[in-house]
N, C-alpha and C positions, 0 to 999 in steps of 0.2 A: 178214115182218119181217128175217129172214136177211138176204132179198135187198135190202132198204134198207140194212142197214147194210154188207154185201159194196159194193155202189155209192157208196154214200158215203165209204166209205177208197178206193176206187178213184179216184174223183173229187179225194179231197185228196190224193191221192198220199202219203199219212203209210204208207199202209200200203208195208213194207221188199220189195220183188220176190222177191232172194237168187236172181239169175240165178246159172245153172249151165249147163256145160254139157250137153245133152241128147240124146237119139237121138229126134229126132221120128216115126220110123218104128215104132219102138218103143210109142211113146206113141200112136199111133194103133191101132197093130193092138191095143192093150189097152183101147179106148176103144169099138173095133168090135165086139170079143168082149164087152163088156158090156153093147154095147146090143143085140146079137144076137137075143135073144128077144123084144126090143118091135119089130124089122125082123119076123120070122117070125109073130107073133101079129097084124101088121095085112096080111101077105101082100104086103112091099113086098122087092124083090130088093137086098141092100147089095152094091156093088160096091166092090172098094177097088185101084185103079189108080197103084200106087209102084213105083219105081224099085228094084232090088234092094240099090245103093248111094247113099249120100244123107251130107252135112255135117252135124256135129251144129249145133245150133243153141244160143245164148244166151237162156234163158229160165227161166222157173221152172218145174217139173215139174206144181205143182198146178192154176197157173195154166190152164196149156196143156189137162190134162184138162176142166178148168172149161169153158174155152174149146169144146171138140171136144163133150163131152157137150151143151149149150146148142144147137150148131147142126146136132149128130144129131137131139136132140131135136125140133126145129123142125122140121127134115126129114119126120121121120116124121110129124108134129103135120098140115103140109099136106098129104100125098102121099096120094093114095086109094090104096088097097086093089088089087094089081096092079102096080103102079107101082115107080120104081127110086130110089135115092139112089147118089148113086157121089163116094166119096172119092178125092182125087188130088194130087199135088204137084210142082211144079217146081225144078228146083236155078237160080237165078239170081244175076247176080255177085256181089253182098255180103250177099244173102238168101234164103231160101225162102218160096214161098208155096202154101200148103196152100188145096185146093176142096172144098167140098162143096156138088153138085152133083144138084138135084131135079127130079124130073118131077112136081111137086106144081101147086097152083091157082094160082101166082104173084102177084105182088105189081104191083099198077097204078101206072105210070112216075109218077104226081102223086105217090102214098107213100114211092115209093124215097131221097128226099133226110132224108125224116123217121125211116124203120125203126128206127135207131140214140139215138132220142131219147127218156130215161125216160117213159112212163106212153103211148107211142103204139101204140096199135093201130088195125090196117091196117083190120079187120072188126069192130066193136064186137060186134054181135050172134053171129057166130062165137068172138068172144075168149071168154064166157062159157060155151058149151059145152065149149073144150077147157081154159078154168083160166088163171092168170097173170094178172100186173097189168102185163105189157108193161115188162119189167127187164130181163129176161134178155139182148138186144141193147146195152141200155144196158152193162149190165157187163162183157160179153165186148170192147165196144171199148174202154169202159177198159184191160181188163184189157189187152189186146194194145198199144192204144199206150203202155200203165208200161213196157211190156217194151220199146218202141220199134220196134215194128212197124206197118204200117196195117192198114186193114179195110174192106171193099166189099163192096158186092151188084149182080148183073146180074140182072135177071127180066123174063119176058114173059108175061102172064096168058094162063092154060090149058096154059102150056107148060114151066113151071117156074121153080127159082130155082137161083143159083150165088152162096152166101158166100164171101169169101174172106180167107183174113188172112195177113199177112205176119212173120214173125221175121227177125232178125239171124242170122248167121252167125256160129260159134264162131272 
């Protein structure tokens, strides 16, 4: 129910973004520390590949945390034990790009255009095992877009996926 309410708010854009200058590297570090026990529990190596200095971004800190938690949670769910997940960032001309790359099961190319749709599940049988309703990526997409960013994914079956999003520099 909470996910449906959040999605509804994000889709209607009634939810005020309350954007401010934030240190994206600090937020990534905090979220990575929060999620570390999940990675250790599943024996997945979490690599953080971030530059030492980075511009501030114009964003809502709570929303950015939610986006990162969702992307990292999916990476843990769909990466087998012994795999790895890497968080990296690029400084582009007017925006920054954050990437979450995993060595997981991957997403079939026919499903890539639909992964950000609400209720869309790539593998229905596996979804029942792992839980969720197919709302997380739809929520993430709207959060990113409501802050003026873009989101995307690249994936190769049995090799892994890279989810990325951009945010505007402050």
